ZAROMI-840453 format. One record per residue (C-alpha): z, x, y; residue in three letters; residue number from 1. Coordinates in nm, 4 decimals. Each point is the difference from the previous one (the first is absolute). Example, Ala and Ser with C-alpha at 12.3 -4.5 7.8 and 13.67 -1.06 7.14 Angstrom:
up 0.7800; east 1.2300; north -0.4500; r ALA; k 1 .
up -0.0660; east 0.1370; north 0.3440; r SER; k 2 .
***
This chain:
up 10.1729; east 6.2753; north 8.8202; r MET; k 1 .
up -0.0907; east -0.0285; north -0.3697; r LEU; k 2 .
up -0.1853; east -0.3337; north 0.0565; r THR; k 3 .
up -0.1959; east 0.1665; north 0.2843; r HIS; k 4 .
up -0.0864; east 0.2973; north -0.2135; r ALA; k 5 .
up -0.1239; east -0.2267; north -0.2919; r LEU; k 6 .
up -0.2106; east -0.2029; north 0.2543; r THR; k 7 .
up -0.1581; east 0.3167; north 0.1426; r ASP; k 8 .
up -0.0744; east 0.1192; north -0.3597; r SER; k 9 .
up -0.1731; east -0.3137; north -0.0958; r LEU; k 10 .
up -0.2129; east -0.0294; north 0.3153; r THR; k 11 .
up -0.0596; east 0.3726; north 0.0242; r HIS; k 12 .
up 0.0384; east -0.0347; north 0.3774; r ILE; k 13 .
up 0.2178; east 0.2364; north 0.2069; r TRP; k 14 .
up 0.0405; east -0.0753; north 0.3615; r SER; k 15 .
up 0.1807; east 0.2817; north 0.2096; r VAL; k 16 .
up 0.2287; east -0.1740; north 0.2573; r PRO; k 17 .
up -0.0099; east 0.0943; north 0.3603; r GLU; k 18 .
up 0.2576; east 0.2690; north 0.0856; r PRO; k 19 .
up 0.3215; east -0.0818; north 0.1759; r LEU; k 20 .
up -0.0780; east 0.2661; north 0.2491; r GLU; k 21 .
up -0.2495; east 0.2768; north 0.0681; r THR; k 22 .
up 0.0096; east 0.3179; north 0.1857; r ALA; k 23 .
up -0.2201; east 0.3130; north 0.0596; r GLU; k 24 .
up 0.0944; east 0.3648; north -0.0439; r VAL; k 25 .
up -0.2081; east 0.2739; north 0.1443; r GLU; k 26 .
up -0.0901; east 0.2730; north -0.2601; r ALA; k 27 .
up -0.1898; east 0.3265; north -0.0004; r THR; k 28 .
up -0.3180; east 0.0060; north 0.2098; r GLY; k 29 .
up 0.1080; east -0.3047; north 0.1894; r GLY; k 30 .
up -0.0753; east -0.2407; north -0.2852; r THR; k 31 .
up 0.2058; east -0.3152; north -0.0496; r ARG; k 32 .
up 0.1928; east -0.1056; north -0.3002; r ILE; k 33 .
up 0.0938; east -0.3700; north -0.0113; r ILE; k 34 .
up 0.3455; east -0.0929; north -0.1437; r LEU; k 35 .
up 0.0736; east -0.3358; north -0.1549; r ARG; k 36 .
up 0.3260; east -0.1525; north -0.0635; r ARG; k 37 .
up 0.0404; east -0.2504; north -0.2842; r HIS; k 38 .
up 0.2939; east -0.1321; north -0.2097; r GLY; k 39 .
up 0.3625; east -0.0338; north 0.1123; r ASN; k 40 .
up 0.0802; east 0.1951; north 0.3142; r PRO; k 41 .
up 0.3694; east -0.0191; north -0.0798; r GLU; k 42 .
up -0.0435; east 0.1662; north -0.3357; r GLY; k 43 .
up -0.0077; east 0.3650; north -0.1139; r PRO; k 44 .
up -0.3244; east 0.1693; north 0.1294; r ARG; k 45 .
up -0.2847; east 0.1206; north -0.1982; r LEU; k 46 .
up -0.2959; east 0.1801; north 0.1416; r VAL; k 47 .
up -0.3256; east -0.0346; north -0.2052; r LEU; k 48 .
up -0.3307; east 0.1580; north -0.0027; r SER; k 49 .
up -0.2917; east 0.0251; north -0.2545; r HIS; k 50 .
up -0.2586; east 0.1999; north -0.1859; r ALA; k 51 .
up -0.3142; east 0.1765; north 0.1463; r ASN; k 52 .
up -0.2833; east -0.2604; north 0.0566; r GLY; k 53 .
up 0.2286; east -0.2842; north -0.0270; r LEU; k 54 .
up 0.2460; east -0.1997; north 0.2387; r ALA; k 55 .
up 0.3333; east -0.1222; north 0.0105; r ALA; k 56 .
up -0.0972; east -0.3680; north 0.0022; r ASP; k 57 .
up -0.1645; east 0.0567; north -0.3476; r LEU; k 58 .
up 0.3453; east 0.0504; north -0.1217; r TYR; k 59 .
up 0.1076; east -0.3421; north 0.0973; r TYR; k 60 .
up 0.0696; east -0.1263; north -0.3659; r PRO; k 61 .
up 0.2449; east 0.2917; north -0.0206; r PHE; k 62 .
up 0.1754; east -0.0016; north 0.3339; r TRP; k 63 .
up 0.0127; east -0.3789; north 0.0268; r ARG; k 64 .
up 0.2674; east 0.0246; north -0.2861; r LEU; k 65 .
up 0.2246; east 0.2009; north 0.2270; r LEU; k 66 .
up -0.0576; east -0.1973; north 0.3158; r ALA; k 67 .
up 0.3011; east -0.2432; north -0.0415; r PRO; k 68 .
up 0.2539; east 0.2715; north -0.0203; r ARG; k 69 .
up -0.1463; east 0.3068; north 0.2016; r PHE; k 70 .
up -0.1180; east 0.0860; north 0.3426; r ASP; k 71 .
up -0.3443; east 0.1081; north -0.0840; r LEU; k 72 .
up -0.1977; east 0.2320; north 0.2379; r ILE; k 73 .
up -0.3553; east 0.0528; north -0.0977; r LEU; k 74 .
up -0.2576; east 0.2498; north 0.1225; r TYR; k 75 .
up -0.3366; east 0.1032; north -0.0923; r ASP; k 76 .
up -0.1213; east 0.3594; north -0.0044; r LEU; k 77 .
up -0.2137; east 0.0999; north 0.2912; r ARG; k 78 .
up -0.3605; east -0.1425; north -0.0354; r SER; k 79 .
up 0.1195; east -0.2543; north -0.2462; r HIS; k 80 .
up 0.0821; east -0.3624; north 0.0133; r GLY; k 81 .
up 0.1064; east -0.1181; north 0.3354; r TRP; k 82 .
up -0.0439; east 0.3318; north 0.1763; r ASN; k 83 .
up -0.2924; east 0.1292; north 0.1986; r PRO; k 84 .
up -0.2255; east 0.2705; north -0.1361; r ARG; k 85 .
up 0.1218; east 0.3444; north 0.0953; r SER; k 86 .
up -0.1971; east 0.3339; north 0.0007; r GLU; k 87 .
up -0.1175; east 0.1055; north -0.3318; r LEU; k 88 .
up 0.1644; east 0.3479; north 0.0465; r ARG; k 89 .
up 0.3453; east -0.1604; north 0.0100; r HIS; k 90 .
up -0.0504; east -0.1760; north -0.3210; r GLN; k 91 .
up 0.2190; east 0.2365; north -0.2215; r ASN; k 92 .
up 0.3378; east -0.0061; north -0.1709; r ILE; k 93 .
up 0.1535; east 0.2387; north 0.2740; r ALA; k 94 .
up -0.0848; east -0.2341; north 0.2758; r VAL; k 95 .
up 0.1350; east -0.2950; north -0.2119; r PHE; k 96 .
up 0.3167; east 0.1669; north -0.0322; r ALA; k 97 .
up 0.0283; east 0.0438; north 0.3778; r ALA; k 98 .
up -0.0915; east -0.3608; north 0.0362; r ASP; k 99 .
up 0.2681; east -0.0861; north -0.2270; r HIS; k 100 .
up 0.2727; east 0.1535; north 0.2205; r GLU; k 101 .
up -0.1567; east -0.1782; north 0.3082; r ARG; k 102 .
up 0.0111; east -0.3217; north -0.1904; r VAL; k 103 .
up 0.3646; east 0.0505; north -0.0978; r ARG; k 104 .
up 0.0991; east 0.0587; north 0.3546; r LEU; k 105 .
up -0.2009; east -0.2829; north 0.1378; r GLY; k 106 .
up 0.1633; east -0.2320; north -0.2488; r ILE; k 107 .
up 0.3337; east 0.0969; north 0.1330; r GLU; k 108 .
up -0.0825; east -0.0370; north 0.3609; r ARG; k 109 .
up -0.1869; east -0.3361; north -0.0248; r VAL; k 110 .
up 0.1985; east -0.1746; north -0.2846; r PHE; k 111 .
up 0.3387; east 0.1765; north 0.0411; r GLY; k 112 .
up 0.1547; east 0.2815; north -0.1801; r ALA; k 113 .
up 0.1577; east -0.0789; north -0.3574; r LYS; k 114 .
up -0.0029; east 0.1629; north -0.3304; r PRO; k 115 .
up -0.3455; east -0.0163; north -0.1645; r ALA; k 116 .
up -0.1459; east 0.0692; north -0.3454; r VAL; k 117 .
up -0.3630; east 0.1291; north -0.0201; r GLY; k 118 .
up -0.2259; east -0.1662; north -0.2635; r VAL; k 119 .
up -0.3125; east 0.1835; north -0.0254; r PHE; k 120 .
up -0.3042; east 0.0157; north -0.2443; r HIS; k 121 .
up -0.2221; east 0.2809; north -0.0801; r LEU; k 122 .
up -0.1334; east 0.1492; north 0.3182; r VAL; k 123 .
up 0.2666; east -0.1322; north 0.2164; r SER; k 124 .
up 0.2550; east 0.1236; north -0.2520; r ALA; k 125 .
up -0.1495; east 0.3577; north 0.0501; r LEU; k 126 .
up 0.0351; east -0.0428; north 0.3782; r ALA; k 127 .
up 0.3778; east -0.0716; north -0.0375; r ALA; k 128 .
up 0.0409; east 0.3013; north -0.2342; r LEU; k 129 .
up -0.1840; east 0.2264; north 0.2549; r ASN; k 130 .
up 0.2419; east -0.0829; north 0.2843; r GLN; k 131 .
up 0.2390; east 0.2845; north 0.0750; r ASP; k 132 .
up 0.2274; east -0.0609; north -0.1628; r PRO; k 133 .
up -0.1337; east -0.2499; north -0.2468; r PRO; k 134 .
up 0.1648; east -0.3387; north 0.0504; r GLY; k 135 .
up 0.1394; east 0.0844; north 0.3534; r HIS; k 136 .
up 0.1389; east -0.3106; north 0.1733; r GLY; k 137 .
up 0.0105; east -0.2199; north -0.3214; r PHE; k 138 .
up 0.2921; east -0.1155; north -0.2083; r GLU; k 139 .
up -0.2231; east 0.0444; north -0.3006; r ALA; k 140 .
up -0.3745; east 0.0357; north -0.1139; r LEU; k 141 .
up -0.1489; east -0.2239; north -0.2681; r VAL; k 142 .
up -0.3319; east 0.1432; north -0.0749; r LEU; k 143 .
up -0.2604; east -0.1681; north -0.2362; r PHE; k 144 .
up -0.2047; east 0.2409; north -0.2159; r ASP; k 145 .
up -0.0117; east 0.2985; north 0.2549; r PRO; k 146 .
up -0.2375; east 0.2672; north -0.1342; r PRO; k 147 .
up 0.2364; east 0.2973; north -0.0344; r LEU; k 148 .
up 0.0093; east 0.3389; north -0.1599; r TYR; k 149 .
up 0.3184; east 0.2129; north -0.0658; r PRO; k 150 .
up 0.1069; east 0.2345; north 0.2816; r PRO; k 151 .
up -0.0874; east 0.3010; north -0.2156; r SER; k 152 .
up -0.3494; east -0.1396; north -0.0840; r GLY; k 153 .
up -0.3398; east 0.0808; north 0.1381; r ASP; k 154 .
up -0.1456; east -0.2781; north 0.2034; r PRO; k 155 .
up -0.3526; east 0.1236; north -0.0563; r TYR; k 156 .
up 0.0193; east -0.1157; north -0.3519; r THR; k 157 .
up -0.0339; east -0.3475; north 0.1523; r ALA; k 158 .
up -0.2816; east 0.0988; north 0.2356; r GLU; k 159 .
up -0.2855; east -0.1248; north -0.2409; r PRO; k 160 .
up 0.1658; east -0.3529; north -0.0232; r LEU; k 161 .
up 0.0340; east -0.0388; north 0.3804; r TRP; k 162 .
up -0.3495; east 0.1204; north 0.0663; r ARG; k 163 .
up -0.1321; east -0.2484; north -0.2675; r ARG; k 164 .
up 0.1901; east -0.2865; north 0.1668; r LEU; k 165 .
up -0.1208; east 0.1111; north 0.3462; r SER; k 166 .
up -0.3627; east 0.0070; north -0.1272; r THR; k 167 .
up 0.0365; east -0.3445; north -0.1535; r GLN; k 168 .
up 0.1387; east -0.1351; north 0.3331; r ALA; k 169 .
up -0.2848; east 0.1677; north 0.1972; r ARG; k 170 .
up -0.2524; east -0.2066; north -0.1962; r PHE; k 171 .
up 0.1754; east -0.3233; north -0.0117; r ARG; k 172 .
up -0.1767; east -0.3107; north 0.1182; r GLN; k 173 .
up 0.1369; east -0.0839; north 0.3415; r ASP; k 174 .
up -0.2106; east -0.3005; north 0.1224; r HIS; k 175 .
up -0.0229; east -0.3473; north -0.1414; r PHE; k 176 .
up -0.1935; east -0.2989; north 0.0919; r SER; k 177 .
up 0.2771; east -0.2496; north -0.0589; r THR; k 178 .
up 0.3695; east -0.0035; north -0.0856; r ARG; k 179 .
up -0.0972; east -0.1410; north -0.3396; r GLU; k 180 .
up -0.2138; east 0.2975; north -0.0634; r ALA; k 181 .
up 0.2913; east 0.2286; north 0.0639; r PHE; k 182 .
up 0.2240; east -0.2012; north -0.2337; r VAL; k 183 .
up -0.2639; east 0.0353; north -0.2736; r GLU; k 184 .
up -0.0078; east 0.3755; north 0.0745; r HIS; k 185 .
up 0.3680; east 0.0437; north -0.0455; r ILE; k 186 .
up -0.0151; east -0.2077; north -0.3270; r ARG; k 187 .
up -0.2437; east 0.2520; north -0.1428; r ARG; k 188 .
up 0.2128; east 0.3033; north 0.0847; r LEU; k 189 .
up 0.1568; east 0.1338; north -0.3147; r TRP; k 190 .
up 0.3066; east 0.1344; north 0.1969; r MET; k 191 .
up 0.0826; east -0.3758; north 0.0977; r PHE; k 192 .
up -0.0245; east -0.1312; north -0.3523; r GLU; k 193 .
up 0.3704; east -0.0520; north -0.0367; r LEU; k 194 .
up 0.0843; east -0.1441; north 0.3456; r VAL; k 195 .
up 0.1565; east -0.3547; north -0.0019; r ILE; k 196 .
up -0.2113; east -0.3027; north 0.0766; r PRO; k 197 .
up -0.1028; east -0.0544; north 0.3610; r GLY; k 198 .
up 0.0129; east 0.3731; north 0.0979; r ILE; k 199 .
up -0.3866; east 0.0282; north 0.0529; r PRO; k 200 .
up -0.0027; east -0.3105; north 0.2214; r GLU; k 201 .
up 0.3071; east 0.1629; north 0.2016; r LEU; k 202 .
up -0.1754; east 0.3237; north 0.0279; r ALA; k 203 .
up -0.2959; east -0.1871; north 0.1652; r SER; k 204 .
up 0.2386; east -0.0901; north 0.2779; r GLN; k 205 .
up 0.2060; east 0.3367; north 0.0225; r ALA; k 206 .
up -0.2752; east 0.2756; north -0.0665; r LEU; k 207 .
up -0.3150; east -0.1290; north 0.1837; r ILE; k 208 .
up -0.0897; east -0.1343; north 0.3419; r ARG; k 209 .
up -0.3142; east -0.1773; north 0.1456; r SER; k 210 .
up -0.2598; east 0.2218; north 0.1721; r LYS; k 211 .
up -0.3355; east -0.1068; north 0.1600; r ALA; k 212 .
up -0.2839; east 0.2083; north -0.1159; r ASN; k 213 .
up -0.3212; east 0.0908; north 0.1879; r GLY; k 214 .
up -0.1637; east -0.3321; north -0.0817; r SER; k 215 .
up 0.2892; east -0.1956; north 0.1431; r GLY; k 216 .
up 0.1089; east -0.1234; north -0.3449; r ASP; k 217 .
up 0.3690; east 0.0197; north -0.0950; r LEU; k 218 .
up 0.0923; east 0.2199; north -0.2834; r GLY; k 219 .
up 0.3264; east 0.1656; north -0.0998; r TYR; k 220 .
up 0.1103; east 0.3780; north -0.0037; r GLU; k 221 .
up 0.3069; east 0.1746; north -0.1369; r LEU; k 222 .
up 0.2870; east 0.0229; north 0.2425; r ARG; k 223 .
up 0.0465; east 0.3570; north -0.1182; r CYS; k 224 .
up -0.3461; east 0.1482; north -0.0215; r PRO; k 225 .
up -0.0914; east 0.1868; north -0.3006; r ARG; k 226 .
up -0.0396; east 0.3326; north 0.1747; r LEU; k 227 .
up 0.3494; east -0.0367; north 0.1352; r TRP; k 228 .
up 0.1479; east -0.0944; north -0.3356; r GLU; k 229 .
up -0.1885; east 0.3052; north -0.1504; r ALA; k 230 .
up 0.1274; east 0.2376; north 0.2692; r HIS; k 231 .
up 0.3442; east -0.0927; north -0.0677; r ALA; k 232 .
up -0.0356; east 0.0966; north -0.3713; r LEU; k 233 .
up -0.1884; east 0.3132; north 0.0378; r GLN; k 234 .
up 0.2890; east 0.2394; north 0.0488; r TYR; k 235 .
up 0.2843; east -0.2310; north -0.1233; r ALA; k 236 .
up 0.0551; east 0.2506; north -0.2831; r PHE; k 237 .
up 0.1631; east 0.2359; north 0.2345; r ALA; k 238 .
up 0.2693; east -0.2528; north 0.0931; r TYR; k 239 .
up 0.1038; east -0.1067; north -0.3517; r CYS; k 240 .
up 0.2581; east 0.2590; north -0.0888; r LEU; k 241 .
up 0.3361; east -0.1585; north -0.0628; r GLU; k 242 .
up 0.2472; east 0.1118; north 0.2642; r PRO; k 243 .
up 0.3030; east 0.1915; north -0.1213; r GLU; k 244 .
up 0.2919; east -0.2477; north -0.0677; r ARG; k 245 .
up 0.2218; east 0.1758; north 0.2322; r SER; k 246 .
up -0.2287; east -0.0902; north 0.2810; r ARG; k 247 .
up 0.0249; east -0.3665; north -0.0227; r PHE; k 248 .
up 0.1652; east -0.1723; north 0.2792; r ALA; k 249 .
up 0.0784; east -0.3173; north -0.2232; r CYS; k 250 .
up -0.0051; east -0.1115; north -0.3594; r PRO; k 251 .
up -0.3551; east -0.0643; north -0.1459; r VAL; k 252 .
up -0.0994; east -0.2525; north -0.2592; r LYS; k 253 .
up -0.3569; east 0.0323; north -0.1685; r VAL; k 254 .
up -0.1410; east -0.2879; north -0.1755; r ILE; k 255 .
up -0.3267; east 0.0811; north -0.1687; r SER; k 256 .
up -0.2802; east -0.1680; north -0.2070; r GLY; k 257 .
up 0.0130; east 0.0173; north -0.3692; r ASP; k 258 .
up -0.0084; east 0.3801; north -0.1033; r PRO; k 259 .
up -0.2265; east -0.1026; north -0.3066; r LEU; k 260 .
up -0.2728; east -0.1260; north 0.2448; r PHE; k 261 .
up -0.2400; east 0.2481; north 0.1233; r ALA; k 262 .
up -0.0162; east -0.1576; north 0.3457; r PHE; k 263 .
up 0.3439; east 0.0702; north 0.0787; r SER; k 264 .
up 0.1215; east 0.3169; north 0.1798; r PHE; k 265 .
up 0.3506; east -0.0194; north -0.1348; r MET; k 266 .
up 0.2656; east 0.1529; north 0.2465; r PRO; k 267 .
up -0.1087; east 0.3470; north -0.1090; r SER; k 268 .
up -0.2897; east 0.1898; north -0.1796; r ALA; k 269 .
up 0.2874; east 0.1359; north -0.2300; r GLU; k 270 .
up 0.3073; east -0.1783; north -0.1261; r LEU; k 271 .
up 0.2213; east 0.2795; north 0.1184; r LYS; k 272 .
up -0.1097; east -0.0933; north 0.3452; r GLY; k 273 .
up 0.1944; east -0.3319; north 0.0096; r ILE; k 274 .
up 0.3506; east 0.1631; north 0.0001; r VAL; k 275 .
up 0.0417; east -0.0458; north 0.3721; r GLY; k 276 .
up -0.0510; east -0.3843; north -0.0141; r PHE; k 277 .
up 0.1340; east -0.2932; north -0.1509; r GLU; k 278 .
up -0.3013; east -0.1296; north -0.2034; r TYR; k 279 .
up -0.1239; east -0.3282; north -0.1510; r ASP; k 280 .
up -0.3468; east -0.1194; north -0.1133; r PHE; k 281 .
up -0.1576; east -0.3540; north -0.0314; r ILE; k 282 .
up -0.1531; east -0.0533; north -0.3370; r PRO; k 283 .
up -0.3735; east -0.0831; north -0.0219; r ARG; k 284 .
up -0.0746; east 0.0877; north 0.3563; r THR; k 285 .
up -0.2118; east 0.2692; north 0.1760; r THR; k 286 .
up 0.0633; east 0.1614; north 0.3285; r HIS; k 287 .
up -0.0787; east -0.3456; north 0.1653; r PHE; k 288 .
up 0.3137; east -0.1224; north -0.1470; r LEU; k 289 .
up 0.1316; east -0.2120; north 0.3037; r PRO; k 290 .
up -0.3285; east -0.2012; north -0.0285; r LEU; k 291 .
up 0.0284; east -0.0245; north -0.3853; r GLU; k 292 .
up 0.3728; east -0.0974; north -0.0625; r GLU; k 293 .
up 0.1385; east -0.0729; north 0.3378; r PRO; k 294 .
up 0.3050; east -0.1905; north -0.1270; r ALA; k 295 .
up 0.1099; east 0.2917; north -0.2254; r GLN; k 296 .
up -0.0760; east 0.2494; north 0.2769; r CYS; k 297 .
up 0.2183; east -0.2028; north 0.2466; r ALA; k 298 .
up 0.2891; east -0.0596; north -0.2619; r ALA; k 299 .
up 0.0050; east 0.3825; north -0.0725; r THR; k 300 .
up 0.0166; east 0.0823; north 0.3756; r LEU; k 301 .
up 0.2856; east -0.2561; north 0.0564; r VAL; k 302 .
up 0.1946; east 0.1186; north -0.3135; r ALA; k 303 .
up -0.0075; east 0.3481; north 0.1383; r TYR; k 304 .
up 0.1125; east -0.0823; north 0.3427; r LEU; k 305 .
up 0.2825; east -0.2098; north -0.1381; r GLU; k 306 .
up 0.1180; east 0.2916; north -0.2179; r LYS; k 307 .
up -0.0053; east 0.2272; north 0.2892; r GLU; k 308 .
up 0.2005; east -0.2212; north 0.2088; r GLY; k 309 .
up -0.2760; east -0.0505; north 0.2557; r LEU; k 310 .
up -0.0019; east -0.3711; north -0.0043; r VAL; k 311 .
***
C-alpha cells in the first residue's frame, strides 16, 4: 500500500474504484440516497459521509487507507455526489439527520446487521449529533471538525458566521466550460491551499457533472447546486449546540483541524465544551483535514478504534 500511495503522490492522479456493491435508500420527500460498499466486507464496518458541498468520493485518499481492513459503506448527503437533486426546502440539517437514520437502517437491511462506527465530517457530523439520541445505532462516532458550541452556550453567537458562509455559497461559480476549468477554479480557492496533490483533479470527477446548455454545447455544473449548498448553511447555527454528554448513545471521538489555524472549527467554540469528547487535532490542517493529511487522519481514527476495542 505504501508503494501505491507513493505512486499516487508522484503522478497526482487518484482514481476511485468501482464499488463492490451499491444500493438505494428512500429518504424524506421520496428522494434516493445511493449507498456504496468498498473495502473488506469481512472487516469491521465504518459508515462514512462528507462535508456540505463535497462528496464521499473526494475523500478517497483518506478512506482508501482503511479499505484493506474495514467494510466501508459510503453515502453522499442528499443532492450531493451520486444522489439525484431533491427539493430545495429539504436541504437542511434536520432533514440530513432524518436521512442519516434512514441510511443506517438501509445499510443493515441491504448489507446485513453488524456493529458499525460512524465517520463523519462537518455537516454530516452535525447530522449524526442531531439524531435522538446522538449516535443511535452506532458503536462509536468519529467526527472530523464538527462545528459545536457548549450546551450552555448561545447558538446565535455563531449566526453571523453561518450567514456569511451561506452568502458565499450562494454566489459561488457553478458552471464551467471544461473539467480543466474547474480544476483551475479549485486551485485558486484559498480554502483548498493545503490539500494534497491530486485533490483538484479528483474534485473534477466527484463534484461536477456534464450538462448540455441551450446551444447544445457540453458544459459542467456542480452536482450540489450553489443554492442548495447555501440553503443547508443558512440555519445550521441552530443545530450546533453540543448535546449533553449523558444523551450520547455511544462514545464520541472528535478530531479537529489545528486550533491555531483560523479556518478550523475545533470541537467547540470554547475549550470547556470539549469535556464530553475524546479529542485530538491534526497539526497544520484546517477543517478540510481529511483532504490535507489523510494518512494522519486515518491513523488517528484506527488508533482510537483499537484503544476502544472496536477492531
